[in-house]
C-alpha positions, 0 to 999 in steps of 0.5 A: 702548315705555314706556322710549322714551316716558320718554326722549323726555319727558326730552329735551322738558323739558331746559332750553334752555340745556343744549342746542345749537341749529343754524342753517339752515346746520347750524352748531352754536351754543354754549350761551347761559350762561357760567360764571366767577369774578366779581371787582371792581376796587378804588376809593379811599375817603377818611377825613377827620379834622376837629379843631374848637374850640368857643368858648363866650362867657359874659357876666359878670353885672356886664357892665352895670357894666364901664364905670361901675366899671372904665372898660371900654367895650363889654363883651359882654352876649350869650352866643355860640358859635363853631366853628373848624376847627383841623386837617384830615387826609386818609387813604385806604382801599380797597373793591370798586368796585360799578361795576367788577364783571367775570367771568373766564371760560374758562381765565381763571376758573381762574387768578385770585386774589382778596382776601377782599372780592372784589377781584382780586389776581393771575393764576397767582399762588400763594396768599399769606397775606393780612392779615384785614380790620380793622373801623375805627369812625369816632368821629363826635364825640370830645372831644380835651381836658377840658371846662372846667366853669367857671360864674358860678353857682358864683362868689361874690365877696360874700355873698348876704345880710347880717345884719339889725339892729333896724330890720328885726327882724334879718332877713337882707338880700339884697345888691343887684347894685349893691353886689356889682358894686362889691365885685367892682370893688374887689377887681380894683383891690386886686389891681392895687395889691398887684401894683404894690406887690409889684413896686415893693418897697413891701410891708411884708414881703418874700418869703423867696425868689424862688419864693415871690415868683413864686407870690404874683404869679401868684396875684394875677394869677389872682384879678384875672382871675377877678374881672375876668371878672365884668365882661368875661365868659369864653370856654371852649374845647373841642376835638372830633374828627370823622370822615367817610368820603367816596367820590370819584365824579367830578371836578367843577369846583366840588367836592363837600360833604364836611361842614358847620360851624355855630356852633350845631351844630358840625361836621355831616354833608354832608346837614345844611343847618344849617351852611356847606359845606366842600368837597372838590376834586380836580385831576388833571393835564391830559391824563393821563386822555386819554393813558391812554385812548388808549394803553390802547385795544386794536384786538384784536377779542378784547380782554376776551374772558377777562373780565380787566381792570385799572385805571390810577389817576390821581394826584390832588391833593385839597383841603379848602376852607372859605370859599375857604381851603384847610385841607388838601391831599394827593396820591395815586392815586385808582383810579376817576378813572383808566382801565379796560383789558382785560388782553392775551389773550396774557398770559392764554393764554401762561402769565404770572404777573400781580400786581395792586396790590390798592389801585388795581387797577393791574398791579404786575408780569408774569412769564413762568412 
């Protein structure tokens, strides 16, 4: 009796999902749980490379004397910084789509092949060697060229002090800005005169060969440019490279912000409101998605029973637009803009071998085994 009581007790505590129930007509109902293999369809992600040039203008310390001494009008006296986009490149990579996760059930669960990150790659396909996933680090800011460390603070055209005399007890006298500006202007004019004399052949001594003549002429140009910058200022340029990841979610008429650019902070992420937005736009051929949807629709009541689905990607034109100007375009299939359809149950049950395109989720090939 004790043994019978134990058996009855075990039956009573068994989980509900492990028992079969009966309806009023004595029909046996299958357990409520379903086991299978979970997988994801892929989605297309974009990696946007942006090369931008930073122009920093430094006003010359003698800008106020430019008109008086050299006849240069409207010399800038305020520093300013400006960023300009000079190059944009678009590449793509793939990852599992969190909005398209399915479970292959029944016999189908024994036939699927997955990638290392859980994307479906085939059905009844022999195991193949897969390249390992490589980690790609985005360098948010990467200097593309050497930085010009020029500064007017280290540019000396005349001494800061001159020796004193008996009238001031031989104490050094600081040279005034007026005198320093006049001296710098004189050197600009001297360079121009010397260049004229050299070109006109009016020098007391001629250069021994043509190469020496070119070197001397270029040196005079360099000296004149440096001294002239004391009046008109100097612009320093630096190129930086920025990288952003972007996940296309939906096709919108106005596009989405992919990054921003400001004259103060340069290229910044989309959520940094300090800059003006740079948009990314997507254009799918008219009617393509509707045609895919109509033809992919199945009238089979058992469609999707096995839990196996595939994707028909939509070929899309991608544009990067900055202030109404298109700065980059690309055209390639984007998986999530396409259509998801169930795999025909006959293929699943009929011993076929199906290969997937692991980047888009599309059917690559179907073979009868």
